[in-house]
N, C-alpha and C positions, 0 to 999 in steps of 0.2 A: 670548485665546490659551491653549491647553491647557498645563497644568502638565507638566513633564518627569517621567517615571517612572524612566527609567534612561538613562545615557549610557555607551557603550563607546568608548574612545579608544585606538586603535593597540594593541589587545591581541594578544599573541603568546604561544604556549606551546610549549616544546620539551621533549623527553624524550631521555635518554641511552640508546640501545639498546646492550645488551651491557655496560653499566657494571658493574664488579666491586663487590662489597660487602665490608664489614669482615671477614666470616667466610669469605671465599673460600679463604684459605690454610689455615684449619682444616679445611675440607671436602675440600681437594684430594687428600689421601691416599686417602680413601674413594671419591672420584670416579674416580681412577686405577685403583684396585682393581676397581671395577665395570666399567670399560672393558676391562681385561685379561681379565676373565671373559667379557664379551660378545663383544669383537672380537679378543681375543688381542693387543691393542696393547701395545707395550713402554712401560714407565714412563719410559724415557729419551727418547722422542719428544716434541717440543714439544706443549704443550697447545693444543687448538683454541680455548680461551677467550681466547687472547692476540690482540691487535691486531684485535679485532672490534667496537670501540666506534664508534658513529656517532650523529649528532644527527638526531632526527626532529622536524619542526615540525608539531604537530597543528593549530595556528592561526598565522596570519601576518598581522599588521597589520589586524585587524578593527576597524572603526569604524562605529557607527550610533547613533541615538537613538530612543527609544520614548516617546511621550507617554501620559499617564494616559488610560485608557479605550480604548486601542488593543488589538486582538486580532491578534497577529502569529504567523504560522506560520514555522517554520524547517525547510527541507527540504534534501536532498542525499543522495548515495549513502553507503553504509557507509564509515566512515573519513574522512568529509568534515570532521569536527570539531564536529558538532552537540552531542554529549553533553559534550565538553570545554568548549565555550562555556557550557553551562548549569551545569556544575560550578563554573566561575569566577564566574558571576553569583550562584550560591547560596553562595559563600564556602567551598566544599568544598576547592578547590585554588586555589593562587595562580598568577597569570600570570607568565611569564618577563619580559615587559615590557608596558607600557601599564597602564591602570587602568579600572575600571568604577565608576560612581556609581549607587547605588541610593537612590531617594527614596520611602520608604514601607516598610511591613511586607511582607516577602516570604515566601510559602509555596511550597515546591517539592516535587515528587515525581518523582525521577529514576529510581528503580528500585523494583521490588516490595519492600516491606518496608524501605525505607531508614530507618535510625534506629531500627528495632525491636530490642529485646533478646529473643532467642529464649526465655530462661528466664522472662520476665515474661508475665503474662496480657494479654489484649486490653485489659482495663480499665486496667491499670497502664501499658501502652504508650501509651494515649490521653493519660494525664496526663503521661507522660515527653515525648512528642512535642510536645504543646501547650506544655509548660514551656520546651522548647528554642526554640520559635517565639516565646516572649516573653509568654505569658499567665500570669496568676496563677490560683490555685486557684478563686477565685470565678467568674472568666470561664469556666474549663474546666467547672465544675459546671453553669453556666447553659447551655452548649452540648452537654453530655454526651449527653443523651437523643436529641437530633437527630442527633448523629454516629453513635450506635449504630443508630438506626432506618434511616439511609441505608445503612450498611454491611451491614445484614441479618445480623448475627452475634450476636443476642441470646442464643442458646442456648450459644454458645461464648465468651461474654464473659470468663468467669473461667478459661479454659483457656490454658495457655502457648502463645504464638504459634508455637513450634517444631512444634506439631502442626497448624497451619493449612495449608491448600492454598495454592498460589500465587494462586488467585482470591480466597480469603479475605484473604490478605495485601494484595492490591491494593485490594480494596473498603474495608478499614479504613484503609489509608494514604491513599487518595484522599479518603475521608470526612473524616479529620482535617485534611488540607491545605485542603480546600475550605470547611470550616465554621468556620475560625478567622478569618474576615473579613480575609484578606490583601489588601493593596492591589495586590500584584503576585503572580500565580499562574503558576508555571513547571511544565510537564508534559512529560515525555520518554517518548513512545511507550508510556505505561502502559496505555492503553485496549485495546491489542492482547491483553492477558491475559484480560479479562473476556468474558462471553458477550454475545450481541447485545442482550439486554434491559438488562443493566447498562451496556453502552456507550451505549445510548440515554438511560439515566438520567443518566449522567455528562455527556453532551453537553448535556442539558437543564440540569443544574446549572451547567456552564460558561457556557452562554448567559445564565443568570440572573446570574452573577457579572459578565459583560460588560455586561449591561443596567444594572447598578448603577453603571457607570462605572469599574470596576476594570480593571486591565491583565492580559492573559493572553498568555503565550508558550507555544506548542505545537509540539513536535517530533513529526513523524509521517511515515511512509512512505505513509500512506493519503491520496493527493492529494485524493480526494473529500471527506474530512473537513476537510482544510485549506481547500478552496474553500467548503465549507458554513459554516465557523465563522469564518474569518479574512478580514479586509479587506486585509491587507498580508502580504507574504511575503518572507523572506530565503532566498537560495540559497547554500549553501556548497559549495565544490569544492576538494578537496585543501588544506583549511585556510584558504582565502581566500574573501572575500565576492564571489561571482560576479554576483549580481543582488539588487536591493532595489527593490521596487515593489508595484503592486497584485497581489493573489493570482493572478488569472487569467493575467496576462502572465508572471509569474515561473514559475508551474506549467507553462506552455507551453514556456518555455525549458528547464526541467528535463526534461520528457518527451521533447523532441526530442533532448536529449543522451543520455537513457537508452535510446532506441530503438536505439542502436548504429550508426545510419546516418541521414543527413539525408533529409528528404522530397525533396530535389532529386536523390537517388540512387534512382530507382524500381526495384522488383524484382518479377518475376513468380515465384511459387512453383509450380514444376512437379514433379509426382511421376509416375514411370513405374510402372505397376501390373503386378505379376508375373502371368504367364499359366500358371504351373506348375499341374499337375493340372486343367487346363481344356480338355483336348484333345477331349473329347466334347461340349462345349457348342456351341450354335448361334451364339453371339456372345459377345464378351468386351470388358471395358473395357481400354483400352490405357494411358491417362494421364488425369490431371486437373491443371489449372493454375488458380491463384487470382491475380487481379490486383486489388489494392486501388486504389480511385480516390478522388481528392480531391474537394473541394467543387465544383470546376469540371469534373469528369470527367477530370482528368489522372491518369496513373499515378503513384502515390506508394509510399513504402517502408513506411509504417505505417498500418494500418487503424484508424480512429478511429470512435467512436460518432457516428452520424448521416451517415456517408459511404456510398459505394456500393462494391460488389465485383462483379467479373466472374468467373464460373466457366466454364471450358472443359473439356468432357469429350470424349475421343476413344474411339470404339468400332470394333471390327472384326467383321464377320460371317463366321463360319467356314462356316456353311450359310445358305441363304436364310432371311430372317426377314420376317414380314409384320405390320404394324400393332403395332409394339412401342413401349412407353412407357419413358422414362428418368426416374428420380426421384433428386434430390439431397436428402439429409436432413442437418440440422445438429443436433448434440447438445451439451448442456453437459457439464461435467466429471463430474457425478453420473449421467449417462446419460439424462437427460430430453431427449426430442426437442422442439426449440423452433421449427424452421422446416422446411417441406417445399416444394420447388419441382419441377416436372416438366412434361414435354411434354403429358401427358394432361390436366393442369389447364388447358391452353390449347386442348384439342381437337386436338392435333397428335400424329401417330404416325410411326414410322420403318418403312420397307420397304427392305431391302437385299438384293442378290444375293450369292452366295457369293464371298468374298474382297474385297468392297467395304468401304470405311471411311467413317466419318462423324464430324464434329465438331459438338458442340452447345454453343452459347453461352447462358449464363444471366446476367442482370444483376440483382443485388439492389440496390434503391434505398433510401436513407435507413435503414440498418441500425441499429436501436435496441436492440441486445443489450447486456446488462450487461457491463462490461469483464471480460475473462478469456480462458480458452482453450477452444476449441470443436473438436469432432471432426466430420469430414465423412464420410458413408457414401453409397454408390451402389447403386441398384437398377435392373435392366433386366428387363423381362418383359411378359407379357400379363395384365393384371389380369382377374379377381381371383386366379387359381390358379397361373399358370405363371411360375416364376422362371427366367430365363435366366442371369443373372450377378448376384452380390451381393458387394460389397466393404464390409465393416463398418467398416473404418478406412482410407479412401483417403488422407486427409491431415488436417491440423489447422491452425488459424490462431488468432492472438491478436487481440483487439480492445481498444484502449486508449481511455481516456476523453479526450474533447476538452474541455479546460477552458473553452472558449468556449460550450459547450452545456450541460454537466451541472453543476448547482450544489448537489447534495445528496449525502449519504454513500451508499456502496455498500449498506449494510445496509438502506436504505430503497428500494432499487431491486428491481423484479421482474426475472426473467430477460429478458423481452422487453417493451419499452415501445412501444405503438402511438401514433400521432399522434391527438390528440383536440382537441375544442373545448370551451369551458366558458362559463358565463354567471355574472354576479354580479348579484344583485337587492338593491337597497337601497331601502327605502321602497316606493313603488308603481311604480318604474321598473326595467326590465331593461336591462342594458347589452349584451345580445346577443339580437336578435330572431329568431335562427335556430331556437330551441327549439320543438318541437311540443307540449311539455307545458304544461298550464295550471296 
């Protein structure tokens, strides 16, 4: 039976909003004077600071247990109580009610540069932080070179940290926390500050910590990172524990809630395309509609990685057109084109008389685009030289990760992933005989 790393029992945390402080009366004359200057408000009017106190519950009756060696992700929207929970576990703030038991040395990194003194150098802050975490000077000296090498701040080691960039702060703070052999490591969205290379380095370090049988709690809005690193996940919603279970199931619950509309409420995104300044053209695009489809071909509200999408384009011929091709192009946010589909690619062309209309349906199957926002453009013409109508930004769409399909972080994904097969050869035997290579 696994040893218990921490137990949270009925923890609640409340804050008094609008609560007056001991110096309010001393400041009041200056505040009233400022209001008279700005608003012309009479000092005899009642102050707006009165009767505005209210109680806000950042956490309410949170209970769970974590065993040693577990990697647990904590997710939820902004204001859900994630950071408040970690501050209580790190003994930075006290709960209003309930308690938390911590079994083992705890290392936490809740904000960039937490616990750093701006006037002290990087070297001095390493010793300060490590001492706060319970290490003596001999232990710190033994780990010192490894901490500095991982943080990559050798050149600035004896520079006051007030001159460090946010990335340097984060690298040093993470390195200190991760190299002091904590039995429990708590991280709060700190990897969002670093560049992709350092994020990869940090993920590798955390995986090493987890393989050593230590406990890791990770708060992140990057669901792909949570799924890649964590086996279990906690979902917080408005200060309460909304779900606790395996990472894939909890991430799916969270993403369905974040979509703003349930998958049972399907939606076709249709855009009418303006025909202004196109009176002299032979034909024009009238509209485009996008219909996300689920795994069984049903209309859904959220397009996810690996699902299908139907694109419907309406055109109108102002003058007769003969053997015209229509192409739909999809671009990522940086402007790189990632997908082209068109009638000519299937050997199909349009011929319409004056005033006739046509609707073209395209269906994209198993879309393996990286999660994000994409722009759709339209082109109609006779290749290679005649452009009849071009709409550079007809519409856009979002694609979200499907936690049941994607199991590794976004930074490791290319823009487009094609389906592929692979083989594993062990000894003299191949486990896939489809390969044509010898």
